[in-house]
N, C-alpha and C positions, 0 to 999 in steps of 0.2 A: 148456858152461855159459855162462850169460848174464853179461856183464861188469857190474860194479857201476854204472857210469854208465848203461848201457843199462837195467838193472833200475830204477834211480832214475827215469829218464825214463818208463818204462812205468808204474810205480806213481804217479808224479806226474800223468800223463795220466788215469789212472783216478780219482784223487782229484779232479782238476779237473772231471771229468764229474759226480762226486757232489756237489761244491760247487755246480755249476750246477743240478743237480736239487733240491738243498736250497733254493736261493734261489727257484726256481719253486714249490716245494711250500709254502714259507713265504708267498709271495704269494697262494697259493690257500687259505691258512690251514688246511692239512691237517697238523696238528701230530703226529698219530700217524705219518704217513708220514715226517715230518721225523726223528722218533726212529729209525725204521727205517733211514733213509739215514745217520744218524750212526753207528749200530751197524755198518753196512756199511763206513763210512770208517775205523773204528778199526784194523783190521789193515793198511790201507794206510799210515796215519800211523805205526804201529809199524814197518812195513817200511822206510819212509823214514828214520825215526829210527835204526834199526839200521844202515842203510847209512852214515849220517853225512854231514856236509857235504863230506867229501873225495870222495864219489861224484858230487857235483853240479858241473857247470861253471858259468860265468857266466850262460849262457842259462837253465839250470835254476834257478839262484838267483833270477834275475829272475822266472821263472814262479812260484816259491814265494812271493816277496814279493807278487806280484799276487794269487795265490790267497788268501794270508792277509788281504789288504785286502778282498777280496770276502767272505771268511768273516766278517771283523769286521763288515762291513755287515749280514750276516744275523744275527749275534749281537746287534747294536744293535737291529735290527728286532724280534727275539724279546724282548729286554728291554723294549722299548716296549709290546709286546702284553701281556707279563706284568704290567707296571705298570698298564695299563688294566684288565686282568682283576681285579687285586687291588683297585683302586679301586671297580670295579663290585660286587665281592663285599662290600666294606665298606658300600657304599650299601644293598645288599640286606639285610645283617645289621642295619643301623640301622633300616631300614623294618620288618623283622620285630620288632625290639625295640619300636618304637613301636606296632605293631599289638597286640603282647602287652600293652602297658600300657593301651590304650584298649578292648580287647576286653571286659573285664568290664563296662564301662559299657553295652554294647549287649546284654548277656545279661540276659534277664528272668528273674527268679526263678520257678521252676516251669514255665517254658514248654517245657523240654526242648531248647531250643536252646543249645548250648554253644559255647565258644571255638573248638573244633576246626572246627565248621561255619562260624564266622565267618572263620577263617583260610583255609578252602578256598574261600570265596566271594570273598575279597580277593586 
């Protein structure tokens, strides 16, 4: 049977690889793949938590701290991208609201051209 420190190190190494993959995938803006990587990391994190801090020596603790710092960097990047996407969505919604307000001005009575066609053209 594998000793707790050895298992901790093995799980930490696997998690470290996934955190690296997550960072690279975020840089490529492949958010679906990021979600899959995070799902793959969950059992590793659970395993490390189950082993507890007593299974980690000083070297492992330093590796955990470095991994957490890298992970936080990825989370910060993801938060920035999310804030940007929200701002862009609000701008699109505001533009759509404005188009909906002015569309009736461009619709001629009886011409058969409706607001839906105006929206599709804009």
